[in-house]
C-alpha positions, 0 to 999 in steps of 0.5 A: 526466501520462496519462490512463486511455486512455493508461495501464494503471497508476494510481498511487492516492493519489499526493500529491506523488509523481506517477509518470510513465506512471502515471495519478495520481489523489489529492483533496488534492494541490497537485501536480495529479495527473491526476485529483482524486477523493476515494478514500472516494467511490465508484465510482472514475471507472475502467472495469472490468477496466482497469489492470494496475498499480495502486500505492498507497503509504500511502494506505489507511491514511488512507481510511474502509473499506480494504475497500471500497477493495480491492474497488473496485480489484479491479473496476478491474483487469485479470485477472492484474493487480497491486496493489502496497500498502505501508502502516503496520505496525500497530506504528507505524500510528498515528504520523500524525495522520490515520491511521485504522488499521494493518495487519498480517500477517493483512490478506491472509487477507482475500482468501483464499477459504479464510478462511471468515466473513472473506472479503471475496469479493475474490479476491487472490492474496498474491504477496509480503509485505514488512516495512520498519523504516526506510520512505520514505527519500525523505521522511525526505531532506526532514526528516532530514540524510543521514548520518542516512537512511543510517544508518537504511537500513544498519540497517533492512537487517540488522533487515528480514532477520531480521524477514523471515524469518517476518513472522508472528513478527516481527509477533506478538513482536518488532516491539516489541523495535526500536520497530516497523515503519514499513511492510508491503508487499503485492503481489497478483494479481487472480484473475478467472475 
């Protein structure tokens, strides 16, 4: 368990997957996160320009306003901090009853000042984007036989390779041919002058 004073790393929406060395924050968790906070309520209980790394693994899709959350992450991140997000791709994004949205390759556009009227005034530089056909194997192990998890991971490696040659083309055309993608990952660098 870490406090804000002890760590510059944040695990946003930690759920039951607490991370050592991170400040773990969640609201509906039974795992006793370091901080209990409803992530739909702003501002978050963290100082400006503090965190060097924020990880949000399958949490944004559960929240009411993804852009407001991104603005809050921008506020609490130090210059050059990394925001690492994993969310459901829209082609499989609504397979969970609590998901408010799925995401696609256009999500980073809204943080690019050259995007014109769509720009959210949150300057973030996209460092990496990656589609994943078979995501969250750590969760699947609790509900699937290990053999199926291994087979799914092997097939996923092949499908992911081709999908990530052009995530845009995959997201627009052939994602449906393989049953959809479970996850899209974004890694952003915070741009503060």
